[in-house]
gemmi code that builds the backbone of each chain (N, CA, C; Angstrom):
import gemmi

chains = {
    "A": [
        ("ASP", (0.827, -1.221, -0.021), (0.024, -0.012, -0.005), (0.834, 1.220, 0.010)),
        ("VAL", (0.456, 2.178, -0.706), (1.090, 3.568, -0.695), (0.943, 4.185, 0.582)),
        ("LYS", (2.087, 4.737, 1.040), (1.971, 5.391, 2.332), (2.481, 6.917, 2.042)),
        ("VAL", (1.695, 7.827, 2.475), (2.111, 9.256, 2.369), (2.114, 9.742, 3.839)),
        ("THR", (3.225, 10.244, 4.317), (3.285, 10.714, 5.697), (3.688, 12.216, 5.642)),
        ("GLN", (3.122, 12.884, 6.684), (3.422, 14.295, 6.853), (4.008, 14.494, 8.321)),
        ("SER", (4.938, 15.448, 8.308), (5.765, 15.581, 9.492), (4.946, 15.828, 10.814)),
        ("SER", (3.904, 16.607, 10.710), (3.192, 16.898, 11.882), (1.679, 16.759, 11.687)),
        ("ARG", (1.032, 16.421, 12.615), (-0.514, 16.435, 12.546), (-1.087, 17.734, 12.993)),
        ("TYR", (-0.552, 18.389, 13.922), (-0.947, 19.666, 14.431), (0.257, 20.537, 14.714)),
        ("LEU", (0.128, 21.827, 14.272), (1.240, 22.803, 14.435), (0.685, 24.126, 14.786)),
        ("VAL", (1.293, 24.822, 15.761), (0.884, 26.177, 16.120), (2.085, 27.036, 15.909)),
        ("LYS", (1.959, 28.099, 15.137), (3.047, 29.053, 14.912), (2.646, 30.403, 15.073)),
        ("ARG", (3.589, 31.283, 15.209), (3.194, 32.812, 15.384), (3.420, 33.456, 14.111)),
        ("THR", (2.705, 34.530, 13.948), (2.793, 35.391, 12.673), (4.195, 35.770, 12.378)),
        ("GLY", (4.696, 35.683, 11.221), (5.982, 36.076, 10.830), (6.943, 34.933, 10.867)),
        ("GLU", (6.683, 33.810, 11.531), (7.637, 32.665, 11.608), (7.713, 31.999, 10.188)),
        ("LYS", (8.811, 31.294, 10.035), (9.027, 30.467, 8.902), (8.543, 29.131, 9.197)),
        ("VAL", (7.737, 28.452, 8.382), (7.136, 27.238, 8.673), (7.504, 26.176, 7.505)),
        ("PHE", (7.977, 25.063, 7.949), (8.273, 23.964, 7.139), (7.250, 22.850, 7.305)),
        ("LEU", (6.640, 22.420, 6.203), (5.766, 21.123, 6.234), (6.453, 20.163, 5.403)),
        ("GLU", (6.591, 18.986, 5.896), (7.213, 17.980, 5.109), (6.397, 16.865, 4.811)),
        ("CYS", (6.604, 16.280, 3.575), (5.722, 15.130, 3.087), (6.717, 14.123, 2.499)),
        ("VAL", (6.518, 12.877, 2.861), (7.303, 11.769, 2.306), (6.259, 10.635, 1.715)),
        ("GLN", (6.643, 10.205, 0.558), (5.770, 9.035, -0.002), (6.842, 7.911, -0.297)),
        ("ASP", (6.277, 6.638, -0.144), (7.143, 5.541, -0.255), (6.880, 4.678, -1.459)),
        ("MET", (6.262, 5.212, -2.528), (5.910, 4.350, -3.688), (6.599, 4.883, -4.993)),
        ("ASP", (7.636, 5.719, -4.828), (8.300, 6.103, -6.052), (7.389, 6.950, -7.056)),
        ("HIS", (6.435, 7.536, -6.547), (5.571, 8.369, -7.514), (6.293, 9.531, -8.000)),
        ("GLU", (5.998, 9.817, -9.310), (6.553, 10.946, -9.836), (6.014, 12.319, -9.410)),
        ("ASN", (4.738, 12.299, -9.219), (3.927, 13.530, -8.928), (3.647, 13.701, -7.533)),
        ("MET", (3.819, 14.955, -6.944), (3.525, 15.159, -5.551), (2.868, 16.554, -5.510)),
        ("PHE", (1.989, 16.755, -4.532), (1.025, 17.931, -4.448), (0.867, 18.359, -3.102)),
        ("TRP", (0.683, 19.674, -3.025), (0.280, 20.288, -1.706), (-1.023, 21.075, -1.930)),
        ("TYR", (-2.029, 20.686, -1.118), (-3.333, 21.419, -1.070), (-3.518, 21.998, 0.277)),
        ("ARG", (-4.433, 22.955, 0.287), (-4.968, 23.441, 1.603), (-6.598, 23.164, 1.502)),
        ("GLN", (-7.168, 22.804, 2.662), (-8.542, 22.628, 2.790), (-9.123, 23.602, 3.759)),
        ("ASP", (-10.136, 24.342, 3.193), (-10.738, 25.277, 4.109), (-12.352, 25.071, 3.961)),
        ("PRO", (-13.094, 25.282, 5.009), (-14.555, 24.985, 4.978), (-15.163, 25.885, 3.889)),
        ("GLY", (-15.970, 25.241, 3.064), (-16.654, 25.896, 2.027), (-15.949, 26.144, 0.682)),
        ("LEU", (-14.596, 25.813, 0.835), (-13.700, 26.056, -0.329), (-13.156, 24.823, -0.941)),
        ("GLY", (-13.256, 23.626, -0.236), (-12.788, 22.412, -0.791), (-11.300, 22.358, -0.705)),
        ("LEU", (-10.696, 21.501, -1.590), (-9.261, 21.408, -1.676), (-8.785, 22.310, -2.752)),
        ("ARG", (-7.844, 23.176, -2.434), (-7.179, 24.021, -3.363), (-5.736, 23.755, -3.555)),
        ("LEU", (-5.236, 23.630, -4.765), (-3.932, 23.257, -5.088), (-2.966, 24.416, -4.845)),
        ("ILE", (-1.897, 24.282, -4.022), (-0.896, 25.300, -3.765), (0.267, 25.257, -4.859)),
        ("TYR", (0.870, 24.005, -4.705), (1.979, 23.812, -5.738), (1.912, 22.318, -6.064)),
        ("PHE", (2.513, 21.886, -7.162), (2.746, 20.586, -7.454), (4.148, 20.309, -8.157)),
        ("SER", (4.640, 19.181, -8.082), (5.922, 18.771, -8.632), (5.845, 17.499, -9.409)),
        ("TYR", (6.339, 17.500, -10.643), (6.233, 16.182, -11.461), (7.594, 15.565, -11.574)),
        ("ASP", (8.578, 16.108, -10.986), (9.898, 15.412, -11.020), (10.777, 16.150, -9.915)),
        ("VAL", (11.859, 15.499, -9.597), (12.866, 16.168, -8.712), (13.222, 17.505, -9.219)),
        ("LYS", (13.301, 18.467, -8.343), (13.711, 19.897, -8.619), (12.705, 20.600, -9.568)),
        ("MET", (11.644, 20.014, -9.890), (10.665, 20.500, -10.821), (9.453, 20.932, -9.931)),
        ("LYS", (8.871, 22.087, -10.233), (7.659, 22.590, -9.536), (6.842, 23.501, -10.437)),
        ("GLU", (5.577, 23.424, -10.001), (4.595, 24.315, -10.836), (3.638, 24.842, -9.851)),
        ("LYS", (3.339, 26.120, -10.087), (2.307, 26.741, -9.231), (0.937, 26.168, -9.442)),
        ("GLY", (0.199, 26.065, -8.285), (-1.166, 25.683, -8.420), (-2.058, 26.926, -8.531)),
        ("ASP", (-3.187, 26.873, -7.909), (-4.181, 27.879, -7.947), (-3.970, 29.058, -6.855)),
        ("ILE", (-3.247, 28.716, -5.784), (-3.024, 29.680, -4.668), (-1.618, 29.642, -4.185)),
        ("PRO", (-0.636, 29.891, -5.034), (0.781, 29.807, -4.604), (1.308, 31.021, -3.731)),
        ("GLU", (0.557, 32.077, -3.618), (1.052, 33.259, -2.994), (1.266, 33.052, -1.506)),
        ("GLY", (2.511, 33.388, -1.083), (2.890, 33.162, 0.334), (3.498, 31.837, 0.603)),
        ("TYR", (3.622, 31.052, -0.398), (4.176, 29.681, -0.215), (5.350, 29.461, -1.231)),
        ("SER", (6.253, 28.527, -0.719), (7.248, 27.996, -1.749), (7.292, 26.493, -1.542)),
        ("VAL", (8.017, 25.870, -2.384), (8.195, 24.334, -2.264), (9.565, 23.898, -2.571)),
        ("SER", (9.987, 22.788, -2.149), (11.177, 22.244, -2.452), (11.082, 20.721, -2.629)),
        ("ARG", (11.686, 20.205, -3.810), (11.760, 18.744, -3.928), (13.143, 18.381, -4.432)),
        ("GLU", (13.918, 18.077, -3.482), (15.311, 17.653, -3.663), (15.499, 16.189, -3.896)),
        ("LYS", (14.591, 15.347, -3.425), (14.539, 13.929, -3.540), (13.079, 13.605, -4.026)),
        ("LYS", (13.087, 12.419, -4.719), (11.922, 12.039, -5.280), (10.714, 11.726, -4.323)),
        ("GLU", (11.164, 11.196, -3.076), (10.204, 10.817, -2.170), (9.645, 11.998, -1.217)),
        ("ARG", (10.276, 13.113, -1.326), (10.108, 14.125, -0.296), (9.663, 15.498, -0.966)),
        ("PHE", (8.612, 16.048, -0.557), (8.129, 17.330, -1.056), (7.801, 18.234, 0.161)),
        ("SER", (8.515, 19.342, 0.262), (8.323, 20.275, 1.316), (7.582, 21.575, 0.976)),
        ("LEU", (6.699, 22.015, 1.775), (5.981, 23.222, 1.680), (6.550, 24.190, 2.682)),
        ("ILE", (6.876, 25.386, 2.241), (7.475, 26.443, 3.174), (6.513, 27.636, 3.149)),
        ("LEU", (6.346, 28.107, 4.368), (5.618, 29.386, 4.564), (6.737, 30.361, 4.960)),
        ("GLU", (7.156, 31.269, 4.077), (8.279, 32.122, 4.478), (8.064, 32.943, 5.662)),
        ("SER", (6.860, 33.484, 5.735), (6.518, 34.426, 6.891), (5.040, 34.095, 7.153)),
        ("ALA", (4.743, 33.243, 8.088), (3.343, 32.915, 8.271), (2.391, 34.017, 8.636)),
        ("SER", (1.201, 33.923, 8.068), (0.228, 34.904, 8.468), (-1.093, 34.258, 8.944)),
        ("THR", (-1.937, 34.915, 9.545), (-3.088, 34.248, 10.149), (-4.056, 33.653, 9.109)),
        ("ASN", (-3.974, 34.235, 7.861), (-4.897, 33.690, 6.866), (-4.316, 32.325, 6.245)),
        ("GLN", (-3.179, 31.952, 6.714), (-2.638, 30.602, 6.350), (-3.013, 29.513, 7.338)),
        ("THR", (-3.803, 29.930, 8.327), (-4.365, 28.904, 9.210), (-5.276, 27.988, 8.376)),
        ("SER", (-4.975, 26.668, 8.351), (-5.730, 25.840, 7.563), (-5.270, 24.329, 7.718)),
        ("MET", (-5.974, 23.473, 7.086), (-5.543, 22.010, 7.030), (-4.707, 21.871, 5.648)),
        ("TYR", (-3.483, 21.431, 5.841), (-2.622, 21.315, 4.649), (-2.519, 19.736, 4.420)),
        ("LEU", (-2.740, 19.382, 3.116), (-2.774, 18.015, 2.688), (-1.753, 17.787, 1.557)),
        ("CYS", (-0.951, 16.745, 1.739), (0.019, 16.359, 0.768), (-0.502, 15.143, 0.031)),
        ("ALA", (-0.219, 15.041, -1.316), (-0.665, 13.850, -2.006), (0.438, 13.495, -3.015)),
        ("SER", (0.410, 12.157, -3.404), (1.287, 11.802, -4.517), (0.546, 10.916, -5.534)),
        ("ARG", (1.097, 10.638, -6.582), (0.389, 9.983, -7.677), (1.456, 9.566, -8.738)),
        ("GLU", (1.168, 8.404, -9.303), (1.968, 8.054, -10.485), (1.627, 8.903, -11.614)),
        ("GLY", (2.416, 8.899, -12.661), (1.988, 9.696, -13.883), (0.743, 9.187, -14.513)),
        ("GLY", (-0.017, 10.051, -15.118), (-1.191, 9.764, -15.786), (-2.419, 9.958, -14.935)),
        ("PRO", (-3.590, 9.651, -15.457), (-4.837, 9.901, -14.739), (-5.203, 8.807, -13.713)),
        ("ASN", (-4.380, 8.821, -12.664), (-4.566, 7.867, -11.598), (-4.961, 8.517, -10.301)),
        ("GLU", (-5.433, 7.693, -9.364), (-5.844, 8.197, -8.097), (-4.664, 8.889, -7.322)),
        ("GLN", (-4.998, 9.836, -6.672), (-3.955, 10.488, -5.711), (-3.992, 9.839, -4.427)),
        ("PHE", (-2.931, 9.689, -3.737), (-2.848, 9.215, -2.425), (-2.491, 10.265, -1.448)),
        ("PHE", (-3.337, 10.568, -0.446), (-3.118, 11.628, 0.398), (-2.530, 11.262, 1.757)),
        ("GLY", (-1.859, 12.219, 2.260), (-1.329, 12.043, 3.720), (-2.380, 12.463, 4.670)),
        ("PRO", (-2.178, 12.248, 5.992), (-3.190, 12.475, 6.983), (-3.566, 13.948, 7.199)),
        ("GLY", (-2.774, 14.934, 6.699), (-2.959, 16.256, 6.849), (-2.177, 16.864, 8.043)),
        ("THR", (-1.921, 18.134, 7.948), (-1.436, 18.990, 9.041), (-2.318, 20.148, 9.327)),
        ("ARG", (-2.840, 20.167, 10.566), (-3.726, 21.333, 10.918), (-2.766, 22.448, 11.481)),
        ("LEU", (-2.578, 23.423, 10.650), (-1.709, 24.585, 11.056), (-2.523, 25.731, 11.577)),
        ("THR", (-2.134, 26.209, 12.715), (-2.781, 27.420, 13.239), (-1.723, 28.427, 13.392)),
        ("VAL", (-1.924, 29.595, 12.824), (-1.059, 30.742, 12.969), (-1.706, 31.859, 13.840)),
        ("LEU", (-1.074, 32.130, 14.880), (-1.595, 33.087, 15.971), (-1.069, 34.438, 15.655)),
    ],
    "B": [
        ("ASP", (-13.226, 31.377, -10.197), (-14.182, 30.672, -11.077), (-14.118, 29.180, -10.707)),
        ("GLN", (-15.182, 28.790, -10.138), (-15.225, 27.302, -9.574), (-15.654, 26.450, -10.759)),
        ("GLN", (-14.705, 25.657, -11.338), (-14.927, 24.813, -12.467), (-15.661, 23.547, -12.082)),
        ("VAL", (-15.560, 23.180, -10.718), (-16.135, 21.919, -10.254), (-16.962, 22.365, -9.138)),
        ("LYS", (-18.345, 22.118, -9.162), (-19.222, 22.600, -8.059), (-19.983, 21.434, -7.459)),
        ("GLN", (-20.053, 21.474, -6.128), (-20.920, 20.576, -5.384), (-21.874, 21.557, -4.668)),
        ("ASN", (-23.008, 21.661, -5.183), (-23.973, 22.656, -4.668), (-24.598, 22.401, -3.349)),
        ("SER", (-24.587, 21.153, -2.953), (-25.102, 20.747, -1.677), (-24.044, 20.574, -0.632)),
        ("PRO", (-23.961, 21.518, 0.324), (-22.882, 21.305, 1.289), (-23.056, 20.194, 2.305)),
        ("SER", (-24.408, 19.800, 2.434), (-24.622, 18.695, 3.425), (-25.833, 17.856, 2.935)),
        ("LEU", (-25.908, 16.606, 3.370), (-26.976, 15.689, 3.019), (-27.140, 14.700, 4.150)),
        ("SER", (-28.414, 14.538, 4.547), (-28.676, 13.495, 5.653), (-29.638, 12.385, 4.956)),
        ("VAL", (-29.197, 11.161, 5.262), (-29.936, 10.085, 4.725), (-30.140, 8.962, 5.729)),
        ("GLN", (-31.227, 8.322, 5.735), (-31.443, 7.166, 6.660), (-30.691, 5.946, 6.306)),
        ("GLU", (-30.157, 5.207, 7.267), (-29.357, 4.034, 7.009), (-30.243, 3.125, 6.172)),
        ("GLY", (-29.635, 2.489, 5.119), (-30.299, 1.576, 4.328), (-30.886, 2.164, 3.026)),
        ("ARG", (-31.068, 3.464, 3.065), (-31.593, 4.184, 1.885), (-30.466, 4.553, 0.895)),
        ("ILE", (-30.801, 5.194, -0.259), (-29.858, 5.515, -1.179), (-29.294, 6.954, -0.882)),
        ("SER", (-28.060, 7.127, -0.962), (-27.490, 8.575, -0.914), (-27.094, 8.909, -2.361)),
        ("ILE", (-27.437, 10.114, -2.702), (-27.016, 10.602, -4.063), (-26.308, 11.965, -3.814)),
        ("LEU", (-24.991, 11.985, -4.255), (-24.286, 13.213, -4.215), (-23.956, 13.608, -5.578)),
        ("ASN", (-24.147, 14.986, -5.796), (-24.068, 15.557, -7.128), (-22.834, 16.476, -7.310)),
        ("CYS", (-22.354, 16.519, -8.572), (-21.260, 17.389, -8.856), (-21.451, 17.917, -10.251)),
        ("ASP", (-21.279, 19.137, -10.422), (-21.457, 19.848, -11.748), (-20.062, 20.423, -12.174)),
        ("TYR", (-19.724, 20.419, -13.500), (-18.489, 20.991, -13.985), (-18.744, 21.877, -15.171)),
        ("THR", (-17.814, 22.781, -15.340), (-18.119, 23.777, -16.493), (-17.164, 23.554, -17.645)),
        ("ASN", (-16.050, 22.865, -17.367), (-15.002, 22.805, -18.430), (-15.197, 21.501, -19.208)),
        ("SER", (-15.484, 21.657, -20.533), (-15.823, 20.544, -21.408), (-14.591, 19.644, -21.737)),
        ("MET", (-13.457, 20.184, -21.365), (-12.206, 19.481, -21.599), (-11.937, 18.443, -20.583)),
        ("PHE", (-12.583, 18.489, -19.448), (-12.437, 17.452, -18.347), (-12.885, 16.070, -18.966)),
        ("ASP", (-12.050, 15.070, -18.764), (-12.464, 13.785, -19.322), (-12.044, 12.626, -18.263)),
        ("TYR", (-11.795, 12.951, -17.097), (-11.652, 11.954, -16.122), (-12.109, 12.480, -14.792)),
        ("PHE", (-12.904, 11.714, -14.047), (-13.517, 12.147, -12.884), (-13.326, 11.147, -11.698)),
        ("LEU", (-13.116, 11.654, -10.449), (-12.971, 10.824, -9.375), (-13.824, 11.337, -8.178)),
        ("TRP", (-14.097, 10.448, -7.312), (-14.750, 10.651, -5.980), (-13.823, 10.324, -4.849)),
        ("TYR", (-13.638, 11.186, -3.889), (-12.912, 10.895, -2.680), (-13.824, 11.107, -1.489)),
        ("LYS", (-13.392, 10.308, -0.404), (-14.205, 10.392, 0.767), (-13.147, 10.860, 1.867)),
        ("LYS", (-13.612, 11.714, 2.816), (-12.679, 12.269, 3.772), (-13.391, 12.227, 5.219)),
        ("TYR", (-12.697, 11.434, 6.059), (-13.210, 11.479, 7.439), (-12.404, 12.657, 8.151)),
        ("PRO", (-12.963, 13.219, 9.245), (-12.282, 14.238, 10.088), (-10.886, 13.854, 10.488)),
        ("ALA", (-10.014, 14.722, 10.442), (-8.582, 14.522, 10.821), (-7.880, 13.399, 10.009)),
        ("GLU", (-8.429, 13.113, 8.920), (-7.663, 12.158, 7.995), (-7.584, 12.761, 6.546)),
        ("GLY", (-6.694, 12.265, 5.825), (-6.682, 12.685, 4.388), (-7.707, 11.984, 3.519)),
        ("PRO", (-8.081, 12.612, 2.426), (-9.010, 12.038, 1.534), (-8.602, 10.661, 0.973)),
        ("THR", (-9.556, 9.700, 0.836), (-9.207, 8.434, 0.205), (-10.064, 8.244, -1.038)),
        ("PHE", (-9.375, 7.662, -2.004), (-10.074, 7.367, -3.227), (-11.240, 6.467, -3.120)),
        ("LEU", (-12.318, 6.737, -3.910), (-13.531, 5.898, -3.836), (-13.731, 5.266, -5.114)),
        ("ILE", (-13.949, 6.043, -6.212), (-14.246, 5.479, -7.469), (-13.942, 6.531, -8.566)),
        ("SER", (-13.751, 6.131, -9.761), (-13.501, 6.977, -10.875), (-14.357, 6.712, -12.086)),
        ("ILE", (-14.324, 7.568, -13.029), (-14.986, 7.253, -14.302), (-14.302, 8.078, -15.429)),
        ("SER", (-14.158, 7.441, -16.520), (-13.641, 8.079, -17.737), (-14.793, 8.697, -18.540)),
        ("SER", (-14.494, 9.673, -19.316), (-15.548, 10.305, -20.077), (-16.091, 9.425, -21.250)),
        ("ILE", (-15.393, 8.194, -21.465), (-15.893, 7.391, -22.479), (-17.019, 6.452, -22.002)),
        ("LYS", (-17.240, 6.532, -20.638), (-18.250, 5.782, -20.005), (-19.320, 6.678, -19.423)),
        ("ASP", (-20.494, 6.090, -19.145), (-21.468, 6.848, -18.488), (-21.836, 6.253, -17.152)),
        ("LYS", (-21.192, 5.148, -16.752), (-21.536, 4.519, -15.497), (-20.333, 3.700, -15.061)),
        ("ASN", (-20.026, 3.676, -13.790), (-19.015, 2.817, -13.239), (-19.464, 2.346, -11.879)),
        ("GLU", (-19.317, 1.069, -11.669), (-19.873, 0.520, -10.328), (-18.822, -0.115, -9.622)),
        ("ASP", (-18.903, 0.004, -8.333), (-17.915, -0.853, -7.422), (-18.617, -1.042, -6.020)),
        ("GLY", (-19.154, -2.271, -6.035), (-19.891, -2.597, -4.795), (-21.090, -1.702, -4.560)),
        ("ARG", (-21.119, -1.069, -3.430), (-22.280, -0.195, -3.074), (-22.172, 1.156, -3.796)),
        ("PHE", (-21.138, 1.463, -4.476), (-20.925, 2.822, -5.057), (-20.959, 2.685, -6.525)),
        ("THR", (-21.824, 3.627, -7.131), (-21.879, 3.814, -8.555), (-21.793, 5.273, -8.816)),
        ("VAL", (-20.959, 5.424, -9.891), (-20.859, 6.896, -10.439), (-21.441, 6.925, -11.786)),
        ("PHE", (-22.245, 7.996, -11.988), (-22.986, 8.240, -13.334), (-22.448, 9.532, -13.910)),
        ("LEU", (-22.170, 9.499, -15.163), (-21.686, 10.693, -15.830), (-22.643, 11.082, -17.044)),
        ("ASN", (-23.026, 12.346, -16.928), (-23.863, 12.854, -18.022), (-23.071, 13.995, -18.715)),
        ("LYS", (-22.376, 13.656, -19.794), (-21.446, 14.605, -20.375), (-22.221, 15.818, -20.947)),
        ("SER", (-23.487, 15.561, -21.512), (-24.181, 16.701, -22.106), (-24.519, 17.727, -21.103)),
        ("ALA", (-24.857, 17.254, -19.876), (-25.274, 18.084, -18.748), (-24.075, 18.558, -17.956)),
        ("LYS", (-22.949, 18.084, -18.200), (-21.683, 18.257, -17.455), (-22.024, 17.998, -15.945)),
        ("HIS", (-22.462, 16.821, -15.777), (-23.047, 16.433, -14.324), (-22.539, 15.098, -14.114)),
        ("LEU", (-22.066, 14.828, -12.919), (-21.892, 13.472, -12.393), (-22.513, 13.313, -11.030)),
        ("SER", (-22.833, 12.091, -10.742), (-23.347, 11.832, -9.494), (-22.779, 10.432, -8.841)),
        ("LEU", (-22.816, 10.482, -7.497), (-22.281, 9.242, -6.828), (-23.517, 8.713, -6.090)),
        ("HIS", (-23.817, 7.439, -6.294), (-24.922, 6.745, -5.643), (-24.405, 5.736, -4.610)),
        ("ILE", (-24.769, 5.794, -3.403), (-24.387, 4.818, -2.405), (-25.698, 4.075, -2.001)),
        ("VAL", (-25.567, 2.729, -2.225), (-26.772, 1.912, -1.903), (-26.295, 0.534, -1.366)),
        ("PRO", (-26.778, 0.082, -0.156), (-27.441, 0.898, 0.766), (-26.510, 1.778, 1.605)),
        ("SER", (-26.946, 2.902, 2.118), (-26.143, 3.707, 2.880), (-25.933, 3.147, 4.245)),
        ("GLN", (-24.743, 3.379, 4.795), (-24.390, 2.822, 6.140), (-23.833, 4.008, 6.990)),
        ("PRO", (-23.993, 3.792, 8.369), (-23.447, 4.964, 9.170), (-21.977, 5.179, 8.926)),
        ("GLY", (-21.195, 4.262, 8.550), (-19.741, 4.387, 8.364), (-19.464, 5.219, 7.132)),
        ("ASP", (-20.520, 5.413, 6.199), (-20.369, 6.301, 5.034), (-20.395, 7.790, 5.372)),
        ("SER", (-20.856, 8.073, 6.586), (-20.779, 9.430, 7.085), (-19.364, 10.088, 6.963)),
        ("ALA", (-19.267, 11.068, 6.101), (-17.915, 11.668, 5.744), (-18.179, 12.858, 4.804)),
        ("VAL", (-17.147, 13.517, 4.465), (-17.251, 14.589, 3.428), (-16.787, 13.958, 2.024)),
        ("TYR", (-17.602, 14.086, 1.060), (-17.246, 13.590, -0.253), (-16.934, 14.760, -1.265)),
        ("PHE", (-15.717, 14.500, -1.885), (-15.195, 15.478, -2.851), (-15.230, 14.898, -4.198)),
        ("CYS", (-15.751, 15.541, -5.203), (-15.547, 15.060, -6.600), (-14.380, 15.909, -7.157)),
        ("ALA", (-13.646, 15.269, -8.162), (-12.537, 15.894, -8.747), (-12.546, 15.637, -10.216)),
        ("ALA", (-11.930, 16.563, -11.018), (-12.018, 16.335, -12.480), (-10.586, 16.718, -13.010)),
        ("LEU", (-10.215, 16.181, -14.125), (-8.986, 16.570, -14.750), (-9.120, 16.395, -16.234)),
        ("THR", (-8.151, 16.974, -16.959), (-7.969, 16.872, -18.484), (-6.814, 16.069, -18.652)),
        ("THR", (-6.962, 14.833, -19.273), (-5.848, 13.929, -19.401), (-4.897, 14.425, -20.471)),
        ("SER", (-5.270, 15.375, -21.249), (-4.326, 15.809, -22.276), (-3.487, 16.992, -21.723)),
        ("GLY", (-3.719, 17.333, -20.494), (-3.015, 18.494, -19.867), (-1.964, 18.028, -18.894)),
        ("THR", (-1.765, 18.754, -17.849), (-0.832, 18.446, -16.748), (-1.262, 17.510, -15.719)),
        ("TYR", (-2.561, 16.941, -15.842), (-3.140, 16.005, -14.891), (-3.271, 16.724, -13.593)),
        ("LYS", (-3.662, 18.118, -13.682), (-3.937, 18.782, -12.494), (-5.453, 18.553, -12.115)),
        ("TYR", (-5.627, 18.012, -10.920), (-6.990, 17.706, -10.572), (-7.667, 19.027, -9.980)),
        ("ILE", (-8.906, 19.233, -10.335), (-9.694, 20.308, -9.767), (-10.803, 19.659, -8.888)),
        ("PHE", (-10.749, 20.032, -7.635), (-11.664, 19.433, -6.644), (-12.833, 20.368, -6.467)),
        ("GLY", (-13.997, 19.721, -6.126), (-15.273, 20.443, -5.696), (-15.095, 20.823, -4.269)),
        ("THR", (-16.091, 21.552, -3.785), (-16.038, 22.108, -2.376), (-16.458, 21.066, -1.341)),
        ("GLY", (-16.983, 19.885, -1.778), (-17.327, 18.917, -0.831), (-18.797, 18.889, -0.427)),
        ("THR", (-19.294, 17.663, -0.143), (-20.705, 17.478, 0.476), (-20.455, 16.639, 1.708)),
        ("ARG", (-21.039, 17.126, 2.844), (-20.972, 16.271, 3.983), (-22.238, 15.436, 4.093)),
        ("LEU", (-21.989, 14.116, 4.165), (-22.994, 13.129, 4.207), (-23.110, 12.646, 5.580)),
        ("LYS", (-24.306, 12.656, 6.098), (-24.517, 12.076, 7.424), (-25.612, 10.964, 7.273)),
        ("VAL", (-25.285, 9.693, 7.591), (-26.186, 8.655, 7.489), (-26.695, 8.305, 8.806)),
        ("LEU", (-27.983, 8.421, 9.038), (-28.596, 8.225, 10.342), (-28.977, 6.820, 10.593)),
        ("ALA", (-28.604, 6.346, 11.720), (-28.914, 4.988, 12.147), (-30.427, 4.805, 12.501)),
    ],
}
model = gemmi.Model(1)
for chain_id, residues in chains.items():
    chain = gemmi.Chain(chain_id)
    for i, (resn, *xyz) in enumerate(residues, 1):
        res = gemmi.Residue()
        res.name, res.seqid = resn, gemmi.SeqId(i, " ")
        for name, pos in zip(("N", "CA", "C"), xyz):
            atom = gemmi.Atom()
            atom.name, atom.element = name, gemmi.Element(name[0])
            atom.pos, atom.b_iso = gemmi.Position(*pos), 0.0
            res.add_atom(atom)
        chain.add_residue(res)
    model.add_chain(chain)
structure = gemmi.Structure()
structure.add_model(model)
structure.setup_entities()
């Protein structure tokens, strides 16, 4: 079974702090994704990566950056956290093509 | 611009009855659709998918119907069970593009025992 793990389930940070969210998948998937889930807005794509060191902006990349130095690991970085980045962050991975995405358990981030 | 819409934020159904969750899309280039189920404090899990060359796909209690002319898909759960209580997301993509999935806003299903 594919396993996608995220470094933290719950995180509380202060406004202005730099925040790292890590995601690791164990199935050698090419594609990895970062979403945020907010009530009434569904899942919105922040960034995705289709290969090591490759990244593409999703629908809401502002205030975020990403890093993919190894195939299995995809990091989301909040350079200077703000209260409007309080959300549930979900990482996913997928093989190439129109296949199902496998999601991690999510990180509930609260920015105070 | 919401390309994938789930207009019912919530739905309550009696155990044993049919649950019907709906999803509408606007982009006629979408040609592959999926349904995901999400429990609180967990990531979404894949449920069922359908390609635009089909109009129906069945997997056990779950059936997805696709009406391309109406740009509408629906998920039927029969019979509904209390364990089906979750948030359901539909997702769509264009297989000729970057395989970027567009998710709907979700419908919270509550199955009453």
